[in-house]
C-alpha positions as CSV (number, residue, x, y, z in Angstrom):
1,M,21.0,44.0,28.6
2,A,17.9,42.1,27.5
3,A,14.5,42.9,29.1
4,S,11.2,41.0,28.1
5,G,8.2,39.4,29.6
6,A,7.4,35.6,29.6
7,V,5.9,34.6,26.4
8,E,2.8,32.5,26.7
9,P,2.1,30.0,24.0
10,G,0.1,31.5,21.3
11,P,0.1,32.0,17.5
12,P,3.5,33.1,16.1
13,G,4.1,37.0,16.1
14,A,1.6,37.6,19.1
15,A,3.1,40.3,21.2
16,V,2.7,39.8,25.1
17,A,3.3,42.7,27.6
18,P,5.9,42.3,30.1
19,S,4.7,41.8,33.6
20,P,5.0,44.9,35.7
21,A,6.1,42.8,38.8
22,P,10.0,42.8,39.1
23,A,11.5,39.3,39.0
24,P,12.7,38.5,42.5
25,P,16.2,37.3,42.3
26,P,17.2,33.7,42.7
27,A,18.1,32.4,45.9
28,P,21.9,32.2,46.7
29,D,22.2,28.5,46.5
30,H,20.0,28.2,43.2
31,L,21.0,29.3,39.6
32,F,17.2,29.6,38.6
33,R,14.3,30.8,40.4
34,P,12.4,28.2,42.2
35,I,9.3,27.1,40.2
36,S,5.9,26.9,42.4
37,A,2.4,26.2,41.6
38,E,1.2,28.8,43.7
39,D,3.3,31.6,41.5
40,E,0.7,33.0,39.2
41,E,3.1,35.3,37.5
42,Q,6.1,33.6,35.9
43,Q,8.9,35.9,35.5
44,P,11.8,35.6,33.1
45,T,14.9,34.1,34.5
46,E,18.5,36.0,34.3
47,I,21.8,34.5,34.6
48,E,25.3,35.8,34.0
49,S,26.6,34.9,30.5
50,L,29.6,35.7,28.4
51,C,29.0,37.9,25.4
52,M,30.7,36.0,22.5
53,N,31.5,39.2,20.4
54,C,33.6,41.3,23.1
55,Y,33.6,38.8,25.8
56,C,32.3,40.9,28.6
57,N,29.9,39.1,31.3
58,I,26.2,40.2,30.8
59,P,22.7,39.1,31.9
60,F,21.3,36.5,29.5
61,F,17.7,36.2,29.0
62,R,16.2,33.1,27.8
63,E,12.4,32.2,27.4
64,I,10.8,29.0,26.5
65,I,10.3,29.9,22.8
66,V,12.4,33.0,22.3
67,S,16.0,33.2,23.4
68,S,17.2,36.8,23.1
69,F,20.8,38.0,23.5
70,S,22.2,41.7,24.0
71,C,25.3,43.1,24.9
72,E,25.2,46.3,26.6
73,H,29.0,47.0,26.2
74,C,29.2,46.5,22.4
75,G,25.7,46.5,21.3
76,W,25.8,43.1,19.8
77,N,22.4,41.2,20.2
78,N,21.1,38.0,18.8
79,T,17.4,36.7,19.0
80,E,16.8,33.0,18.3
81,I,13.6,30.8,18.6
82,Q,13.1,27.1,19.6
83,S,9.6,25.8,18.9
84,A,8.1,24.6,22.2
85,G,5.1,23.2,20.4
86,R,4.7,19.8,18.6
87,I,5.4,19.4,15.0
88,Q,2.3,20.1,12.8
89,D,0.4,17.5,10.9
90,Q,1.4,19.3,7.7
91,G,4.3,21.3,6.5
92,V,3.7,24.9,5.4
93,R,5.2,27.2,2.5
94,Y,4.8,31.0,2.7
95,T,5.3,32.8,-0.7
96,L,5.6,36.4,-0.3
97,S,5.8,38.9,-3.1
98,V,8.0,41.8,-1.7
99,R,6.7,45.0,-3.6
100,A,7.5,47.9,-1.1
101,L,9.6,48.8,1.7
102,E,6.8,48.2,4.1
103,D,6.9,44.5,3.3
104,M,10.6,44.5,4.6
105,N,9.1,45.2,8.1
106,R,6.8,42.0,8.2
107,E,7.7,39.9,11.1
108,V,8.9,36.4,10.3
109,V,9.4,33.2,12.7
110,K,11.6,30.9,10.9
111,T,12.5,27.7,12.7
112,D,15.7,25.5,12.3
113,S,13.8,23.1,9.8
114,A,12.8,26.1,7.6
115,A,14.5,26.4,4.2
116,T,14.5,30.2,2.7
117,R,14.7,30.7,-1.1
118,I,14.6,34.0,-3.4
119,P,14.1,32.6,-6.8
120,E,15.2,35.8,-8.6
121,L,18.7,35.6,-7.1
122,D,18.6,31.7,-7.5
123,F,19.5,32.0,-3.6
124,E,18.5,29.4,-1.0
125,I,19.5,28.9,2.7
126,P,19.0,25.2,3.5
127,A,17.2,23.8,6.3
128,F,19.2,23.1,9.4
129,S,21.9,25.5,8.2
130,Q,20.8,28.3,10.7
131,K,19.2,28.7,14.0
132,G,15.6,29.7,14.1
133,A,15.0,33.2,14.5
134,L,12.3,35.8,15.2
135,T,13.0,38.6,12.8
136,T,11.7,40.8,9.9
137,V,12.0,40.1,6.1
138,E,14.9,42.8,6.2
139,G,16.6,40.8,9.1
140,L,16.5,37.5,7.2
141,I,18.3,39.2,4.4
142,T,20.7,41.1,6.6
143,R,21.5,37.7,8.5
144,A,22.3,36.1,5.1
145,I,24.6,39.0,3.9
146,S,26.3,38.7,7.5
147,G,26.9,35.0,6.9
148,L,28.4,35.5,3.4
149,E,30.7,38.4,4.7
150,Q,31.9,36.3,7.5
151,D,34.8,34.3,5.7
152,Q,35.3,36.8,2.9
153,P,38.5,38.4,4.6
154,A,40.2,34.9,4.7
155,R,39.1,34.3,1.0
156,R,40.5,37.6,-0.4
157,A,43.9,36.9,1.6
158,N,44.2,33.6,-0.2
159,K,43.0,35.1,-3.3
160,D,40.1,32.7,-3.6
161,A,38.4,33.3,-6.8
162,T,35.0,32.8,-5.3
163,A,35.5,36.0,-3.1
164,E,34.8,38.5,-5.9
165,R,31.7,36.5,-6.8
166,I,30.5,36.4,-3.5
167,D,31.1,40.2,-3.2
168,E,29.1,40.6,-6.3
169,F,26.2,38.6,-4.8
170,I,26.2,40.5,-1.5
171,V,25.7,43.7,-3.4
172,K,22.6,42.3,-5.2
173,L,21.4,41.2,-1.6
174,K,21.8,44.9,-0.4
175,E,19.8,46.1,-3.2
176,L,17.0,43.8,-2.3
177,K,16.8,45.6,1.0
178,Q,16.0,48.8,-1.0
179,V,13.1,46.9,-2.9
180,A,14.4,48.3,-6.1
181,S,12.4,45.9,-7.9
182,P,10.0,43.3,-6.8
183,F,11.1,39.9,-5.6
184,T,9.8,36.7,-4.1
185,L,10.7,35.2,-0.7
186,I,9.8,31.6,-0.1
187,I,9.9,30.0,3.4
188,D,9.4,26.2,3.3
189,D,9.1,24.4,6.5
190,P,8.2,20.7,6.8
191,S,7.5,21.1,10.4
192,G,4.8,23.6,10.0
193,N,5.8,26.0,12.8
194,S,7.2,28.8,10.7
195,F,5.2,32.2,10.2
196,V,5.1,35.1,8.1
197,E,3.1,38.2,9.3
198,N,0.0,39.2,7.5
199,P,-0.4,43.0,8.3
200,H,-3.9,43.3,7.1
201,A,-5.3,40.4,9.2
202,P,-8.0,38.8,9.3
203,Q,-8.4,40.1,5.9
204,K,-6.6,38.4,3.1
205,D,-3.1,39.3,2.2
206,D,-2.9,39.6,-1.8
207,A,1.1,39.4,-1.6
208,L,1.1,36.2,0.6
209,V,0.4,32.8,-0.3
210,I,0.4,30.2,2.3
211,T,0.3,26.4,1.2
212,H,0.0,23.7,3.3
213,Y,1.2,20.3,2.2
214,N,1.8,16.7,3.2
215,R,5.5,15.8,4.1
216,T,7.6,13.6,1.9
217,R,9.2,10.4,3.4
218,Q,12.7,12.4,3.3
219,Q,11.3,15.2,5.1
220,E,9.8,12.9,7.8
221,E,13.3,11.4,8.3
222,M,14.7,14.9,8.4
223,L,12.7,16.0,11.2
224,G,13.5,12.7,13.2
225,L,9.8,11.4,12.8
226,Q,9.6,7.6,12.7
227,E,7.0,6.2,10.3
228,E,4.2,4.3,12.3
229,A,4.5,0.8,11.6
230,P,1.3,-0.5,9.7
231,A,-0.8,-2.5,11.8
232,E,-0.2,-6.0,11.3
233,K,-3.0,-7.9,9.5
234,P,-3.5,-11.4,10.3
235,E,-2.0,-13.5,7.6
236,E,-4.6,-15.2,5.7
237,E,-3.9,-18.9,5.2
238,D,-3.2,-19.5,1.6
239,L,-4.5,-23.1,0.7
240,R,-3.1,-23.2,-2.7
241,N,0.5,-23.5,-1.2
242,E,-0.4,-25.9,1.2
243,V,-1.3,-29.7,1.2
244,L,-3.8,-30.6,4.1
245,Q,-4.1,-34.2,5.6
246,F,-6.7,-35.8,7.5
247,S,-7.4,-39.3,8.6
248,T,-9.7,-41.7,7.0
249,N,-10.0,-45.4,6.3
250,C,-9.1,-47.3,3.1
251,P,-12.2,-48.1,0.9
252,E,-10.9,-51.5,0.2
253,C,-9.4,-52.9,3.4
254,N,-10.7,-50.3,5.8
255,A,-7.4,-50.1,7.4
256,P,-6.4,-46.3,8.7
257,A,-5.0,-44.1,5.9
258,Q,-4.2,-40.6,5.1
259,T,-6.1,-38.3,2.5
260,N,-4.2,-35.6,1.0
261,M,-6.3,-32.2,-0.1
262,K,-5.1,-29.2,-2.1
263,L,-6.8,-26.4,-3.6
264,V,-5.8,-25.7,-7.0
265,Q,-6.3,-22.9,-9.4
266,I,-7.2,-23.7,-13.0
267,P,-6.3,-20.8,-15.5
268,H,-9.2,-19.2,-17.0
269,F,-11.9,-21.3,-15.0
270,K,-12.0,-21.5,-11.2
271,E,-10.8,-23.4,-8.2
272,V,-11.0,-27.1,-7.6
273,I,-10.2,-29.3,-4.7
274,I,-8.1,-32.5,-5.3
275,M,-8.3,-35.3,-2.8
276,A,-6.0,-38.4,-3.1
277,T,-5.9,-41.3,-0.7
278,N,-2.9,-44.0,-0.7
279,C,-3.3,-46.8,1.5
280,E,0.0,-48.4,3.0
281,N,-1.6,-51.7,3.9
282,C,-3.0,-52.8,0.7
283,G,-1.7,-50.2,-1.6
284,H,-5.0,-49.1,-2.9
285,R,-5.2,-45.5,-4.3
286,T,-7.9,-43.4,-5.1
287,N,-8.2,-39.7,-6.3
288,E,-11.2,-37.2,-6.6
289,V,-11.9,-33.8,-7.7
290,K,-14.5,-31.6,-6.3
291,S,-15.4,-28.1,-7.7
292,G,-14.4,-25.2,-5.4
293,G,-17.3,-23.1,-6.5
294,A,-21.0,-23.1,-6.2
295,V,-23.5,-24.4,-9.0
296,E,-23.4,-21.9,-11.9
297,P,-26.6,-20.1,-13.3
298,L,-26.2,-21.7,-16.5
299,G,-25.3,-25.2,-17.6
300,T,-22.2,-25.7,-19.9
301,R,-21.8,-27.8,-23.0
302,I,-18.5,-28.2,-24.3
303,T,-17.8,-29.9,-27.8
304,L,-14.4,-30.5,-29.0
305,H,-13.5,-31.8,-32.4
306,I,-10.5,-34.1,-32.1
307,T,-8.2,-33.5,-35.2
308,D,-4.8,-34.3,-34.0
309,A,-2.9,-36.3,-31.3
310,S,-1.9,-32.9,-29.6
311,D,-5.4,-32.6,-28.5
312,M,-4.8,-35.3,-26.0
313,T,-2.6,-33.3,-23.8
314,R,-5.4,-30.7,-23.0
315,D,-6.2,-30.3,-19.3
316,L,-9.6,-31.6,-18.6
317,L,-11.9,-31.4,-15.4
318,K,-14.8,-33.5,-15.2
319,S,-17.1,-32.9,-12.2
320,E,-19.6,-35.6,-10.8
321,T,-22.5,-33.9,-12.6
322,C,-20.7,-34.0,-16.0
323,S,-21.9,-36.7,-18.8
324,V,-19.6,-37.6,-21.8
325,E,-20.5,-38.2,-25.3
326,I,-18.5,-39.5,-28.3
327,P,-21.2,-39.5,-31.1
328,E,-18.7,-41.5,-33.6
329,L,-18.7,-44.3,-31.1
330,E,-22.1,-44.2,-30.1
331,F,-21.0,-44.0,-26.5
332,E,-22.5,-42.0,-23.7
333,L,-21.1,-41.8,-20.1
334,G,-23.7,-40.8,-17.3
335,M,-23.3,-38.5,-14.5
336,A,-21.5,-39.6,-11.5
337,V,-19.6,-42.5,-13.6
338,L,-15.9,-42.2,-12.9
339,G,-16.5,-39.5,-10.3
340,G,-14.8,-36.1,-10.6
341,K,-11.6,-36.1,-12.3
342,F,-8.8,-33.4,-13.0
343,T,-6.7,-35.0,-15.8
344,T,-5.9,-34.8,-19.6
345,L,-8.3,-35.8,-22.4
346,E,-6.1,-38.8,-23.0
347,G,-6.5,-39.8,-19.4
348,L,-10.0,-39.7,-19.4
349,L,-10.4,-41.5,-22.6
350,K,-8.1,-44.3,-21.2
351,D,-10.2,-44.7,-18.0
352,I,-13.3,-44.8,-20.4
353,R,-11.9,-47.6,-22.4
354,E,-11.0,-49.3,-19.3
355,L,-14.3,-48.9,-17.8
356,V,-16.0,-50.5,-20.8
357,T,-13.6,-53.2,-21.7
358,K,-13.0,-54.5,-18.2
359,N,-16.6,-54.8,-17.1
360,P,-17.1,-58.0,-15.4
361,F,-20.5,-58.6,-16.9
362,T,-19.0,-58.7,-20.4
363,L,-16.1,-60.9,-19.8
364,G,-15.7,-64.7,-19.1
365,D,-17.3,-67.8,-20.9
366,S,-20.7,-66.8,-20.3
367,S,-20.3,-63.8,-22.2
368,N,-22.1,-63.0,-25.5
369,P,-19.7,-63.4,-28.6
370,G,-21.4,-60.6,-30.6
371,Q,-20.9,-58.3,-27.3
372,T,-17.4,-59.2,-27.0
373,E,-16.9,-58.6,-30.7
374,R,-18.4,-55.0,-30.3
375,L,-16.3,-54.4,-27.1
376,Q,-13.2,-55.0,-29.2
377,E,-14.0,-52.8,-31.9
378,F,-14.8,-50.1,-29.3
379,S,-11.4,-50.4,-28.0
380,Q,-9.6,-50.2,-31.2
381,K,-11.5,-47.2,-32.4
382,M,-10.7,-45.6,-28.9
383,D,-7.0,-46.4,-29.4
384,Q,-7.2,-44.7,-32.8
385,I,-8.7,-41.5,-31.4
386,I,-5.8,-41.5,-28.6
387,E,-3.3,-42.0,-31.2
388,G,-4.9,-39.3,-33.4
389,N,-5.7,-41.6,-36.3
390,M,-9.4,-41.1,-36.1
391,K,-11.3,-37.8,-35.9
392,A,-14.2,-37.7,-33.4
393,H,-16.2,-35.2,-31.3
394,F,-15.8,-35.2,-27.6
395,I,-18.9,-33.7,-25.9
396,M,-19.1,-32.7,-22.0
397,D,-22.4,-31.9,-20.8
398,D,-22.7,-30.4,-17.3
399,P,-25.7,-28.8,-16.0
400,A,-23.9,-27.5,-12.9
401,G,-21.4,-25.5,-15.1
402,N,-18.5,-26.9,-13.2
403,S,-16.5,-28.9,-15.9
404,Y,-13.7,-27.4,-17.9
405,L,-11.7,-28.3,-21.1
406,Q,-8.6,-26.4,-21.9
407,N,-8.5,-23.9,-24.6
408,V,-4.9,-24.0,-26.0
409,Y,-5.5,-20.6,-27.7
410,A,-6.5,-18.9,-24.8
411,P,-7.4,-15.9,-24.6
412,E,-8.4,-16.4,-28.1
413,D,-11.4,-18.5,-29.3
414,D,-10.4,-22.0,-30.0
415,P,-11.5,-23.1,-33.5
416,E,-12.0,-26.8,-32.7
417,M,-13.8,-26.0,-29.5
418,K,-17.4,-24.7,-28.7
419,V,-18.4,-23.7,-25.4
420,E,-22.5,-23.2,-25.0
421,R,-24.0,-22.0,-22.0
422,Y,-27.6,-23.0,-21.6
423,K,-30.6,-22.6,-19.1
424,R,-31.2,-25.9,-17.1
425,T,-34.5,-27.8,-17.6
426,F,-36.8,-28.6,-14.7
427,D,-35.5,-32.2,-14.8
428,Q,-32.1,-31.2,-14.6
429,N,-32.7,-29.0,-11.7
430,E,-34.4,-31.7,-10.1
431,E,-31.5,-34.1,-10.3
432,L,-29.2,-31.4,-9.1
433,G,-31.5,-30.7,-6.0
434,L,-32.2,-26.9,-7.0
435,N,-36.0,-27.1,-7.2
436,D,-36.6,-27.7,-3.4
437,M,-33.8,-25.1,-2.5
438,K,-34.7,-21.9,-1.2
439,T,-32.0,-19.3,-0.8
440,E,-34.0,-16.1,-0.6
441,G,-36.4,-15.2,2.0
442,Y,-36.1,-18.5,3.7
443,E,-36.2,-16.9,7.3
444,A,-39.6,-15.9,7.0
445,G,-40.9,-19.2,6.2
446,L,-39.1,-20.7,9.2
447,A,-41.7,-21.6,12.3
448,P,-40.9,-20.1,15.6
449,Q,-38.8,-22.4,17.6
450,R,-40.0,-23.3,21.1
């Protein structure tokens, strides 16, 4: 018959003295003793149970943490534990070096989720293959021997080849109980609720190494823990994959129209905003490019030596603050002319040719014959440059540093293109409106509002 006191939650292995007061018997119409908040001394509950070894009815003792079973008729007993506490934040691994017979008497709490290993014999008891137990090191080995011997008679009757090998292994386990030679016992419990006694506590035990570790995802699933779903972050709107629309009026006929706007990332440069308007009333179309960034600390001067027709396919971004120069044609295009454009070199040169040759002040009967001839010559040379029959230098000068010309050799240097960074002059800063702009310490200069 089992006899024990109620176990209060505490560190594993802690002994609690049984209460001297006898347990009052349960009421005739109740299986368990009624629970009352006024009862200061909780007593174990005893119920009739069947011994699974000799099949005689005996009292069965069960506690919150420890379940102890003992048969007074045949002497068979069994002690199991079930963790009443929560799963710990980390797993635990006990590595015990068994060197003497005294180590065999160390108390051990092994939960269902703990795996037991003896590396010297290449022996392992997997997790959840045995019930949890409150025992000793010797008890763990004895329990393992009993488990191996359980089916040996059937194996020998069937002349199973493994029966002999298991007998040899059982002999090795029995030798461990005599500690003929040192061996290592490892108890690895992902739940963190197993325990191996330190007889030298609170001093350090040189034979025992305790390691706490973070569980793997597989161990979390084995323990039935659900991984916490990460907090949902608000999705950031990606304007690169979306075309925005807003209502506007056509600059030609003033009819209502829609303007499309899209953010585009230019490789090896920066983001730009492309805006396009298409009027369904008069058919007028416009497109404009705005730099997506701020004014750069330095200005940019890009010089391209046009040597082949393939140069016409280079992508090009001309901001509103960029001027264009072609020395071979003695041509210069000032800031803000043609606005901002994201096109190819061929597209920009054609826009320049159309801008110059279709100027209304140079056409008609009142035009100067000499001027018309020069314009025709300019147009012919521009066509030769576009077709790759004439070499020329194409220069983009942007004090704001927001213009771009594609480097077809990127990320290597382009032998036909030169990019210079320069410090802006006072006049250039004045034209960009930077001289009167104060970005640091401007709060101190503000007058108090009334």
